[in-house]
C-alpha positions as CSV (number, residue, x, y, z in Angstrom):
1,M,156.2,52.9,-57.0
2,K,155.0,56.4,-57.6
3,F,152.0,57.4,-59.8
4,T,151.3,60.3,-62.1
5,E,147.7,60.8,-61.3
6,P,147.4,59.1,-57.9
7,W,144.0,60.6,-57.2
8,L,142.5,57.8,-59.4
9,L,143.4,55.2,-57.1
10,L,140.4,56.2,-55.1
11,L,138.3,54.2,-57.6
12,I,139.6,51.1,-56.1
13,I,137.1,51.7,-53.1
14,P,133.8,51.7,-54.8
15,A,135.1,49.0,-57.4
16,L,135.7,46.8,-54.2
17,F,132.1,47.9,-52.9
18,L,130.5,47.0,-56.1
19,W,132.2,43.7,-56.2
20,V,131.2,42.7,-52.8
21,V,127.6,43.8,-53.8
22,S,127.5,41.8,-57.0
23,L,129.2,38.7,-55.4
24,V,126.0,38.6,-52.7
25,V,123.3,39.2,-55.5
26,I,125.1,36.6,-57.7
27,R,124.9,34.0,-55.1
28,K,121.2,34.4,-54.2
29,R,120.4,34.0,-58.0
30,K,122.6,31.2,-58.4
31,S,121.3,29.4,-55.2
32,R,117.6,29.9,-56.9
33,L,119.1,28.5,-60.1
34,M,120.8,25.7,-58.4
35,R,117.1,24.6,-56.5
36,L,115.3,24.9,-60.0
37,V,117.8,22.7,-61.9
38,A,118.0,20.1,-59.2
39,G,115.0,18.7,-59.9
40,V,116.4,17.6,-63.2
41,G,119.8,16.3,-62.3
42,G,121.6,19.3,-63.2
43,A,122.9,20.8,-59.9
44,S,126.2,18.7,-60.0
45,S,127.2,20.4,-63.4
46,L,127.5,24.0,-61.9
47,S,130.8,24.6,-60.2
48,R,130.7,27.2,-57.2
49,R,134.5,27.2,-57.3
50,A,134.7,27.9,-60.8
51,L,132.4,30.9,-60.3
52,L,134.4,32.4,-57.4
53,C,137.6,32.0,-59.5
54,K,135.9,33.8,-62.2
55,N,134.7,36.4,-60.2
56,I,138.2,37.0,-58.3
57,L,139.6,37.2,-62.0
58,Y,137.3,39.8,-63.0
59,I,138.2,42.1,-59.8
60,I,141.8,41.7,-60.0
61,A,141.6,42.5,-63.8
62,V,139.3,45.8,-62.9
63,L,142.1,46.8,-60.2
64,L,144.7,46.7,-62.4
65,L,142.9,48.8,-64.8
66,I,142.7,51.1,-62.3
67,I,146.1,51.1,-61.4
68,A,147.1,51.5,-65.1
69,S,144.9,54.6,-65.3
70,A,146.7,56.3,-62.4
71,R,149.9,56.1,-64.8
72,P,152.1,54.0,-62.4
73,Y,156.0,54.5,-62.6
74,I,159.4,53.5,-60.9
75,R,161.9,55.8,-62.4
76,E,162.4,58.6,-64.6
77,K,163.9,59.4,-68.0
78,Q,165.8,62.1,-69.6
79,L,164.6,63.9,-72.8
80,S,166.1,66.9,-74.3
81,F,164.1,70.0,-75.6
82,R,164.6,73.3,-77.0
83,G,163.5,76.6,-75.1
84,E,164.0,79.7,-73.5
85,S,165.3,79.9,-70.0
86,R,167.1,81.6,-67.2
87,D,170.2,80.6,-65.3
88,I,169.8,80.8,-61.6
89,M,172.4,79.6,-58.9
90,I,171.1,78.7,-55.6
91,L,173.2,79.5,-52.5
92,F,171.8,77.4,-49.3
93,D,173.1,77.8,-46.0
94,V,173.4,74.6,-44.3
95,S,175.1,75.6,-41.3
96,R,174.0,74.2,-37.8
97,S,172.2,77.7,-37.0
98,M,169.7,76.7,-40.0
99,M,168.4,73.8,-37.8
100,A,166.8,76.4,-35.2
101,T,163.0,76.0,-34.7
102,D,162.0,79.6,-34.8
103,L,160.6,79.1,-38.5
104,P,158.6,75.7,-37.5
105,P,159.6,72.9,-38.4
106,S,163.2,74.5,-39.1
107,R,164.6,77.6,-40.8
108,M,166.1,75.0,-43.2
109,E,162.8,73.2,-44.0
110,Q,161.4,76.6,-44.4
111,A,164.1,77.3,-47.1
112,K,163.6,73.9,-48.7
113,Y,160.1,74.7,-49.0
114,L,160.7,78.2,-50.8
115,L,162.9,76.3,-53.3
116,Q,160.2,73.8,-54.2
117,E,157.8,77.0,-54.8
118,I,160.5,78.5,-57.2
119,F,161.0,75.3,-59.1
120,A,157.3,74.7,-59.6
121,A,157.1,78.6,-60.9
122,Y,159.9,78.3,-63.1
123,P,159.8,74.8,-64.7
124,A,161.8,75.9,-67.9
125,D,164.7,77.8,-66.1
126,R,168.0,76.1,-65.4
127,F,168.9,76.2,-61.5
128,G,172.1,75.0,-59.9
129,L,172.7,74.3,-56.0
130,I,175.6,75.3,-53.8
131,P,175.5,74.4,-50.2
132,F,177.5,76.4,-48.2
133,A,178.7,76.7,-44.2
134,G,182.4,77.2,-43.5
135,T,183.5,76.2,-47.2
136,A,181.3,75.5,-50.5
137,F,181.1,73.1,-53.2
138,V,178.7,72.6,-56.3
139,S,176.3,70.0,-55.3
140,C,174.2,70.4,-58.5
141,P,175.4,72.2,-61.6
142,L,173.1,74.4,-64.0
143,T,170.5,72.0,-65.1
144,A,166.9,72.2,-66.2
145,D,166.4,68.6,-64.7
146,H,164.1,69.7,-61.8
147,H,163.7,66.2,-60.5
148,T,167.4,65.7,-59.7
149,L,167.4,69.4,-58.1
150,R,164.5,68.3,-55.8
151,E,166.2,65.2,-54.8
152,A,169.6,67.1,-54.2
153,V,167.6,69.7,-51.9
154,A,166.0,67.1,-49.9
155,E,169.4,65.6,-49.1
156,L,170.8,68.9,-47.9
157,A,171.4,68.8,-44.0
158,P,174.3,70.3,-42.1
159,S,176.3,67.4,-42.3
160,S,176.7,68.2,-46.0
161,V,179.5,70.6,-45.3
162,P,181.2,69.5,-42.1
163,L,183.4,72.6,-41.8
164,G,181.3,75.0,-39.6
165,G,180.6,78.7,-40.1
166,T,179.0,80.8,-42.7
167,N,181.3,81.6,-45.4
168,L,179.2,83.6,-47.9
169,A,182.5,84.8,-49.7
170,K,183.6,81.4,-50.7
171,A,180.1,80.3,-51.9
172,L,179.8,83.5,-54.2
173,Q,183.6,82.5,-55.3
174,V,182.4,79.2,-56.4
175,A,178.9,80.3,-57.8
176,L,181.2,83.0,-60.1
177,K,183.5,80.2,-61.4
178,S,180.5,77.6,-62.2
179,M,178.4,80.5,-63.9
180,Q,181.7,81.7,-66.1
181,S,180.4,79.8,-69.2
182,S,176.9,81.2,-69.6
183,G,177.3,85.1,-69.8
184,G,174.5,87.5,-70.1
185,S,171.8,89.0,-68.4
186,H,169.7,86.0,-67.8
187,R,171.8,85.1,-64.9
188,A,171.1,85.7,-61.2
189,I,172.0,84.3,-57.6
190,I,169.9,83.7,-54.7
191,V,171.2,83.3,-51.3
192,L,169.1,81.6,-48.5
193,T,170.9,82.2,-44.9
194,D,169.9,83.3,-41.8
195,G,173.2,85.6,-41.7
196,D,174.4,84.0,-38.2
197,E,178.4,83.9,-37.9
198,L,179.2,85.2,-41.3
199,T,182.9,85.1,-42.0
200,G,185.1,86.2,-44.9
201,S,184.9,89.4,-46.8
202,A,182.8,89.4,-49.8
203,A,183.9,92.8,-51.2
204,G,185.7,91.8,-54.1
205,E,183.1,88.9,-55.0
206,F,180.4,91.8,-54.7
207,E,182.5,93.9,-57.2
208,E,182.7,91.0,-59.7
209,L,179.0,90.5,-59.4
210,K,178.6,94.2,-60.5
211,K,180.9,93.9,-63.4
212,Q,179.1,90.6,-64.8
213,H,175.8,92.3,-64.2
214,I,174.7,89.3,-62.0
215,P,171.8,90.4,-59.5
216,L,172.1,89.0,-56.0
217,L,168.7,88.0,-53.9
218,I,169.1,87.5,-50.5
219,A,166.6,85.5,-48.7
220,G,166.5,85.7,-44.8
221,F,165.3,83.0,-42.5
222,G,164.4,83.0,-38.8
223,S,163.3,85.9,-36.3
224,P,165.4,89.1,-36.1
225,D,164.2,89.8,-32.6
226,A,164.9,86.8,-30.2
227,A,167.6,84.3,-30.4
228,A,166.3,80.5,-30.7
229,P,168.1,77.7,-29.5
230,V,169.8,75.5,-31.9
231,P,169.5,71.5,-31.7
232,D,172.6,69.4,-32.1
233,E,173.1,66.2,-33.7
234,K,172.2,64.0,-30.6
235,G,168.7,65.6,-30.2
236,G,169.9,68.1,-27.4
237,M,170.8,71.6,-27.9
238,V,174.0,73.4,-28.9
239,H,175.9,75.3,-25.8
240,A,178.1,77.7,-25.7
241,A,181.7,77.8,-23.9
242,T,179.9,79.2,-20.8
243,G,177.7,76.2,-20.6
244,E,174.4,78.2,-21.5
245,I,172.3,77.4,-24.4
246,A,173.4,78.8,-27.4
247,G,171.0,80.9,-29.4
248,S,170.7,82.1,-33.0
249,K,168.8,84.7,-34.6
250,L,168.3,86.7,-38.0
251,N,171.2,88.9,-38.7
252,E,168.8,91.0,-40.6
253,P,170.7,94.3,-40.7
254,L,173.9,92.7,-41.9
255,L,171.9,90.6,-44.6
256,R,170.3,94.3,-45.8
257,Q,173.8,95.7,-46.0
258,L,175.1,93.0,-48.1
259,A,172.4,93.3,-50.4
260,Q,172.8,97.2,-50.6
261,A,176.5,96.6,-51.3
262,S,176.1,94.2,-54.2
263,G,173.2,96.2,-55.5
264,G,171.0,93.3,-54.9
265,V,167.6,92.5,-53.2
266,Y,166.7,91.4,-49.6
267,F,163.6,90.0,-48.1
268,R,162.6,88.0,-44.9
269,S,160.8,84.7,-45.4
270,T,158.1,83.7,-42.8
271,V,155.5,81.1,-42.3
272,T,152.7,83.3,-43.6
273,D,154.6,84.6,-46.7
274,T,157.6,82.4,-48.0
275,G,158.6,85.4,-50.0
276,I,157.5,83.7,-53.5
277,G,156.2,87.1,-54.6
278,N,159.8,88.8,-53.9
279,V,161.3,85.9,-55.8
280,R,159.0,86.3,-59.0
281,N,159.3,90.1,-59.2
282,F,163.1,89.6,-58.8
283,L,163.3,86.7,-61.7
284,D,160.6,88.1,-64.1
285,R,163.2,91.2,-64.6
286,L,165.7,88.9,-66.2
287,D,166.2,88.1,-69.8
288,K,165.6,84.7,-71.3
289,V,167.9,82.8,-73.7
290,S,167.4,80.3,-76.2
291,Q,169.0,77.0,-75.4
292,E,169.2,73.7,-76.9
293,N,169.2,70.1,-75.3
294,L,167.9,71.1,-72.2
295,P,167.0,68.0,-70.2
296,R,163.6,67.2,-69.0
297,S,162.6,64.3,-66.5
298,V,159.5,62.3,-67.9
299,P,158.3,59.1,-65.9
300,E,158.7,55.8,-67.7
301,D,155.2,54.6,-67.7
302,L,154.5,51.1,-66.5
303,F,150.8,51.3,-67.4
304,P,151.0,49.0,-70.6
305,G,152.0,46.3,-68.6
306,F,149.3,46.6,-66.4
307,I,146.9,46.9,-69.0
308,L,148.2,43.8,-70.4
309,A,148.1,41.7,-67.4
310,A,144.3,42.8,-67.2
311,M,143.5,41.7,-70.5
312,I,145.2,38.3,-70.1
313,L,142.9,37.9,-66.8
314,L,139.8,38.8,-68.5
315,V,140.7,36.3,-71.4
316,I,141.3,33.6,-68.6
317,A,138.1,34.4,-66.9
318,A,136.1,34.3,-70.0
319,C,137.8,30.5,-70.5
320,I,136.5,29.3,-67.3
321,S,133.3,27.4,-67.8
322,E,130.7,27.5,-64.9
323,R,129.7,24.0,-65.7
324,S,133.2,22.5,-65.4
325,R,136.2,22.7,-63.4
326,Q,138.5,22.6,-66.5
327,I,139.2,24.8,-69.1
328,S,137.8,23.7,-72.4
329,K,139.7,22.8,-75.2
330,V,138.1,25.7,-77.4
331,S,138.9,28.3,-74.7
332,L,142.3,27.1,-74.2
333,F,143.2,27.3,-77.8
334,W,141.5,31.2,-77.8
335,L,143.9,32.0,-75.1
336,L,147.0,30.6,-76.6
337,A,145.9,32.7,-79.8
338,V,145.9,35.9,-77.8
339,L,149.1,35.3,-75.8
340,F,151.3,34.1,-78.4
341,P,151.6,37.1,-80.8
342,L,151.6,39.3,-78.0
343,G,155.3,37.5,-76.8
344,L,155.9,37.4,-80.3
345,R,155.7,41.1,-80.5
346,A,157.8,41.8,-77.5
347,E,160.6,39.7,-78.8
348,M,160.6,41.5,-82.4
349,T,159.8,45.3,-81.1
350,S,163.5,46.2,-80.7
351,Y,164.7,44.9,-84.2
352,E,161.5,46.5,-85.9
353,L,162.2,49.8,-84.3
354,Y,165.8,49.8,-85.2
355,E,164.9,49.0,-88.9
356,S,162.3,51.6,-88.9
357,A,164.8,54.3,-87.4
358,R,167.3,53.2,-90.4
359,K,164.8,53.8,-92.8
360,Q,163.8,57.1,-91.6
361,Q,167.3,58.3,-91.6
362,L,167.9,57.1,-95.0
363,S,164.9,59.1,-96.1
364,G,166.1,62.3,-94.2
365,N,163.2,62.1,-91.8
366,S,164.0,63.9,-88.3
367,Q,161.8,61.2,-86.6
368,A,164.9,58.9,-86.7
369,E,166.5,60.4,-83.7
370,E,163.4,59.9,-81.6
371,L,163.3,56.0,-82.6
372,Y,167.2,56.0,-82.0
373,D,166.8,57.5,-78.7
374,K,164.0,54.9,-77.7
375,L,166.6,52.3,-78.4
376,I,169.6,53.5,-76.8
377,S,167.5,54.1,-73.4
378,G,165.5,50.9,-73.8
379,K,165.8,48.4,-70.9
380,D,165.7,45.0,-72.9
381,V,167.7,46.0,-76.1
382,P,170.5,43.8,-77.3
383,E,173.9,45.3,-76.8
384,K,174.9,44.9,-80.2
385,L,171.6,46.6,-81.5
386,R,171.9,49.5,-78.8
387,A,175.6,50.1,-80.2
388,R,174.4,50.2,-83.8
389,A,171.6,52.7,-82.7
390,M,174.1,54.8,-80.9
391,Q,176.7,54.8,-84.0
392,N,173.8,56.0,-86.5
393,R,172.6,58.5,-83.9
394,G,176.2,59.8,-83.9
395,V,176.2,60.2,-87.4
396,I,173.3,62.4,-87.5
397,S,175.0,64.8,-85.0
398,H,178.0,64.5,-87.0
399,R,176.2,65.6,-90.3
400,R,174.3,68.4,-88.5
401,A,177.7,69.8,-87.2
402,R,179.1,69.8,-90.5
403,E,176.2,71.7,-92.0
404,A,176.4,74.1,-89.3
405,V,180.1,74.7,-90.1
406,E,179.2,75.1,-93.7
407,K,176.6,77.7,-92.8
408,C,178.8,79.5,-90.7
409,R,181.3,79.7,-93.8
410,Q,178.7,81.1,-95.5
411,Q,177.8,83.6,-93.1
412,L,181.4,84.9,-92.6
413,K,181.4,85.2,-96.8
414,A,178.1,87.3,-96.6
415,Q,180.1,89.6,-93.7
416,N,177.6,88.5,-90.9
417,I,180.0,87.8,-88.0
418,E,177.1,87.6,-85.5
419,D,175.3,85.1,-87.6
420,A,178.5,82.9,-88.3
421,E,179.3,82.8,-84.5
422,K,175.9,81.5,-83.5
423,E,176.4,78.7,-86.4
424,V,179.7,77.9,-84.9
425,D,178.0,77.7,-81.2
426,R,175.4,75.3,-82.8
427,A,178.0,73.1,-84.6
428,L,179.6,72.7,-81.2
429,K,176.8,71.1,-79.3
430,Q,176.2,68.5,-82.3
431,F,180.0,67.8,-82.3
432,V,180.1,67.1,-78.4
433,Q,176.8,65.3,-78.7
434,G,178.5,63.0,-81.8
435,K,181.4,62.2,-79.9
436,E,179.7,60.9,-76.9
437,L,177.4,59.0,-79.2
438,Y,180.5,57.6,-81.3
439,E,182.3,56.7,-77.9
440,G,179.2,55.0,-76.5
441,G,178.7,52.9,-79.7
442,M,182.4,51.5,-79.6
443,A,182.1,51.1,-76.0
444,S,178.9,49.0,-76.1
445,A,180.0,46.7,-78.5
446,E,182.3,43.9,-78.8
447,S,185.8,44.1,-80.0
448,G,185.1,42.4,-83.2
449,E,182.2,45.0,-84.0
450,I,184.4,48.1,-84.1
451,E,184.5,48.3,-87.8
452,K,187.2,50.8,-89.6
453,R,184.2,52.9,-90.5
454,R,183.5,53.5,-87.0
455,I,186.8,54.5,-86.2
456,S,187.3,56.6,-89.3
457,N,184.2,58.6,-88.5
458,Y,185.3,59.3,-84.9
459,Q,188.8,60.2,-86.2
460,Q,187.0,62.7,-88.8
461,L,185.1,64.2,-86.1
462,L,187.9,65.0,-83.7
463,Q,189.8,66.5,-86.6
464,E,186.7,68.9,-87.5
465,N,186.2,69.6,-84.0
466,K,190.0,70.9,-83.7
467,N,189.7,72.9,-87.0
468,A,186.4,74.3,-85.3
469,I,188.5,75.5,-82.4
470,E,190.6,77.4,-84.6
471,L,187.6,79.1,-86.6
472,Q,186.0,80.0,-83.4
473,K,189.2,81.4,-82.2
474,K,189.5,83.7,-84.9
475,I,186.2,84.9,-84.8
476,R,186.4,86.0,-81.1
477,E,189.7,87.6,-81.9
478,L,188.4,89.5,-84.6
479,K,185.3,90.8,-82.4
480,Q,187.8,91.5,-79.5
481,Q,189.9,93.5,-81.9
482,Q,187.1,95.4,-83.2
483,Q,185.9,96.4,-79.6
484,Q,189.7,97.4,-78.8
485,S,190.0,99.6,-81.7
486,Q,186.4,101.3,-81.3
487,Q,188.0,101.9,-77.6
488,Q,191.3,103.1,-78.5
489,S,190.1,105.6,-81.2
490,Q,187.5,107.0,-78.7
491,Q,190.3,107.5,-76.2
492,A,192.5,109.4,-78.8
493,Q,189.6,111.4,-80.0
494,Q,188.8,112.6,-76.2
495,Q,192.6,113.1,-75.9
496,N,192.8,115.4,-78.7
497,Q,189.6,117.3,-77.6
498,Q,191.4,117.8,-74.2
499,N,194.7,119.4,-75.7
500,Q,192.5,121.8,-77.6
501,Q,190.9,122.8,-74.6
502,N,194.3,123.3,-72.9
503,Q,195.5,125.2,-75.6
504,Q,192.8,127.7,-75.4
505,N,193.3,128.1,-71.7
506,Q,196.9,128.4,-71.4
507,Q,197.9,129.8,-68.1
508,N,201.2,130.4,-66.3
509,G,203.0,127.1,-65.3
510,Q,200.4,125.1,-67.7
511,N,202.9,125.3,-70.8
512,Q,204.8,122.2,-69.5
513,Q,201.4,120.2,-68.7
514,N,200.2,121.0,-72.2
515,Q,203.2,119.6,-73.6
516,Q,202.7,116.6,-71.9
517,N,199.2,116.2,-72.5
518,Q,200.0,116.7,-76.4
519,Q,202.7,113.8,-76.1
520,Q,200.0,111.6,-74.6
521,A,197.6,112.6,-77.4
522,V,200.0,111.6,-80.0
523,K,200.7,108.3,-78.3
524,S,197.1,107.4,-78.0
525,T,196.3,108.2,-81.7
526,S,199.6,106.1,-82.5
527,Q,198.0,102.9,-80.4
528,A,194.8,103.4,-82.1
529,A,196.1,103.4,-85.6
530,K,198.1,100.2,-84.8
531,S,195.0,98.6,-83.2
532,A,193.3,99.4,-86.5
533,R,195.9,97.9,-88.5
534,E,195.5,94.8,-86.5
535,L,192.0,94.7,-87.1
536,E,192.4,94.8,-90.8
537,K,194.9,91.9,-90.7
538,K,192.3,89.8,-88.7
539,A,189.3,90.6,-91.0
540,R,191.2,89.8,-94.1
541,E,192.0,86.4,-92.5
542,L,188.2,85.9,-92.3
543,E,187.6,87.2,-95.4
544,Q,185.7,90.2,-93.7
545,Q,186.2,92.5,-96.8
546,K,183.8,95.0,-95.9
547,L,185.2,95.4,-92.3
548,A,188.8,95.2,-93.4
549,D,188.2,98.2,-95.5
550,Q,186.8,100.0,-92.8
551,A,189.6,99.2,-90.4
552,K,192.1,100.4,-93.4
553,S,190.3,103.7,-93.9
554,A,190.3,104.3,-89.9
555,A,193.8,103.4,-89.8
556,E,195.0,106.1,-92.6
557,K,192.8,108.7,-90.9
558,L,194.4,107.7,-87.5
559,E,197.9,108.1,-89.3
560,D,196.8,111.4,-90.8
561,A,195.7,112.7,-87.4
562,E,199.1,111.6,-85.7
563,K,201.0,113.7,-88.0
564,L,198.6,116.6,-87.3
565,Q,199.1,116.3,-83.9
566,Q,203.0,116.3,-84.0
567,E,202.6,119.5,-86.2
568,G,200.1,121.0,-83.6
569,K,197.3,121.1,-85.7
570,N,194.9,119.8,-83.2
571,Q,191.6,121.1,-84.9
572,E,192.3,119.4,-88.2
573,A,193.7,116.3,-86.3
574,Q,190.0,116.3,-84.3
575,K,188.4,115.9,-87.6
576,K,190.3,113.0,-88.8
577,L,189.7,111.4,-85.3
578,D,186.1,111.7,-85.8
579,E,186.2,110.4,-89.1
580,A,187.9,107.2,-87.8
581,V,185.7,106.9,-85.1
582,K,182.9,107.1,-87.4
583,E,184.4,104.7,-89.6
584,L,184.8,102.2,-87.1
585,K,181.3,102.3,-85.8
586,K,179.6,102.0,-89.3
587,P,176.7,99.6,-88.9
588,E,176.7,96.2,-90.9
589,D,175.4,96.1,-94.2
590,P,171.6,95.4,-94.0
591,A,171.5,93.6,-97.4
592,A,173.6,90.8,-95.8
593,E,170.8,89.9,-93.4
594,K,168.7,89.3,-96.8
595,S,171.2,86.9,-98.3
596,E,170.1,83.7,-99.4
597,K,170.1,80.8,-97.0
598,P,173.3,78.7,-97.6
599,E,173.0,75.5,-99.4
600,K,174.0,72.0,-97.7
601,S,177.6,71.0,-98.7
602,E,177.7,67.9,-100.8
603,N,181.1,66.9,-99.3
604,P,180.9,68.5,-95.7
605,A,183.7,66.0,-94.5
606,D,186.5,68.6,-95.0
607,D,184.4,71.4,-93.2
608,P,185.6,72.8,-89.9
609,A,183.3,72.6,-86.5
610,D,183.5,74.0,-83.1
611,I,184.4,73.1,-79.5
612,P,182.8,75.5,-76.7
613,R,179.8,75.2,-74.6
614,E,176.3,76.8,-75.5
615,D,176.6,80.9,-76.2
616,A,179.6,81.1,-74.3
617,A,181.8,83.0,-77.3
618,K,178.8,85.5,-78.1
619,Q,177.9,86.3,-74.3
620,D,181.6,86.5,-73.6
621,A,181.7,89.2,-76.4
622,Q,178.7,91.2,-74.9
623,R,180.2,91.0,-71.6
624,Q,183.6,92.7,-72.7
625,L,181.5,95.3,-74.8
626,D,179.5,96.2,-71.7
627,L,182.8,96.6,-69.7
628,L,184.2,98.6,-72.6
629,D,181.3,101.0,-72.7
630,D,181.8,101.8,-69.0
631,E,185.5,102.4,-69.2
632,A,184.5,104.9,-71.9
633,K,182.0,106.7,-69.8
634,T,184.6,106.6,-66.7
635,L,187.2,108.2,-69.1
636,R,184.9,110.8,-70.3
637,D,183.9,112.0,-66.6
638,M,187.5,112.1,-65.8
639,F,188.5,114.3,-68.9
640,R,185.5,116.5,-68.0
641,R,186.4,117.1,-64.3
642,E,190.1,117.9,-65.4
643,R,188.6,120.5,-68.0
644,N,186.4,122.0,-65.2
645,L,189.4,122.3,-62.8
646,R,191.3,124.1,-65.5
647,R,188.8,126.8,-66.4
648,R,188.9,128.6,-63.2
649,K,187.6,132.3,-63.5
650,V,190.5,135.0,-63.5
651,Q,189.7,137.9,-61.4
652,K,190.3,141.1,-63.1
653,D,192.5,143.7,-61.1
654,W,191.5,146.9,-62.8
């Protein structure tokens, strides 16, 4: 048993002391009273056993109340909440060298202590755990449930990964794969290692980290000056092949080099300075993203049971008469009067909770979700009642998913692609939750309880989920096509500018080169025009009239520029290219942002929904846009270098 406020248990000591003192005082007073009434024949009517029993019941009740005030619990339950968080993946080195004792009690325990500090400093962020040695695996995926994380960290040991070595490259590969679904600038990787016996080349993984804008923080553990002995499984020391005791020291130069190669940060954790300040400076620079359904562990309090037991004992103590060894009939009546409603109330709680939740659902009150969640996670809830609660809770999620898809359609009509994508993502989470609840409701019930309506709801959800996949796919393809069109138009623009420079600086032997550049420019412009036409087509499929008109206008200008380039009129072509690029970069209509909020659909059963996780589509698009920006910058630099090489000064010979 655990306690939320364990310091309150210290009150047991003064309570027991006061009880003993009160027993001594009361015994003296009772002895005087018994001597006083002995002369009138009343001594036999006083029961010492009854008095002792009564006092014991009182002290037990007081102890139960103290324990209840400390809020005891045995296990925790998961609750979902919405908030802003970061995604941090922890790579934990569990190789045998981490058991060295140059950081007492060991390097591994020092690393675990640092992790506990990090979890305490960032309670709202999501963390994942990947132990690695000769290989690596995901021990705990990204989660905001820090209770599960702490348990996973406590279980880390060299036996967690039986293959020896320190393969950082494999650990980075696993981390990148597990973080694919959460793109954006809110991600980071923290490596806890001593750098001893590193194997594998992580150059490719470092480049991927830079491309995805995932910063890397490396924490070193151990002494870089002297090698420390490494204990083995039997309590002895690891020996080298020569028979000497093998030593391990912190490979600090290599870790610094790795941090520099990845564009990350390195620091060394010591007993006096664990490095939590370095971690804070590193993580505070990350952005936060809004996320829904983040799990949080909450203790399942047991104090109501302790309070109930204390009240029962107090009632029993009050019913015991000091003049008789039996409980009076009146006292017995009041005892039963107190206990019977309590037992009846316990039997009726689950059904009353279900009826209350159902009424709240019919009235449209959001409190119904919380009541259904209590029934689903309750201990002594009948299975049939739990199945009905899961079914009704699934209906709420299903309806919200439909509403989100309807809002997505309204945003598409208002030409707001970004807002439409957000609504699709929100619908996804509701569809996934509804699917799980429908399945749980059918699995928990008996075969006869699976009604046709439940199966019909489940089939409708699957079909709407499938439709949502197509809707999101079209939105993502439209955004990617828009980015591609912008990039190809910029390339055609830059290629044409290069040709103009070549024509102005024609020298001997360069005519053939200029002709090739001219052909390349025409080809680039042609590709940009085709890309713009494809963008127009996709925009019209999603009824994005404004974007379709922009793409059409840009395609016509690009086609005109292509004809002018073929005629050798590069200056006129440049004007058309500039206009096309400007057309594709036009900002969205600000009036769209002020459009009225979409109304709820009266018949949302025909509306599509969505499948993927969290904000994967939006973050994917942002990551692709960042890559395109980098590529455009690289092309501009390349053209600038070539132009400088061709502008050689001609020495006059007169």
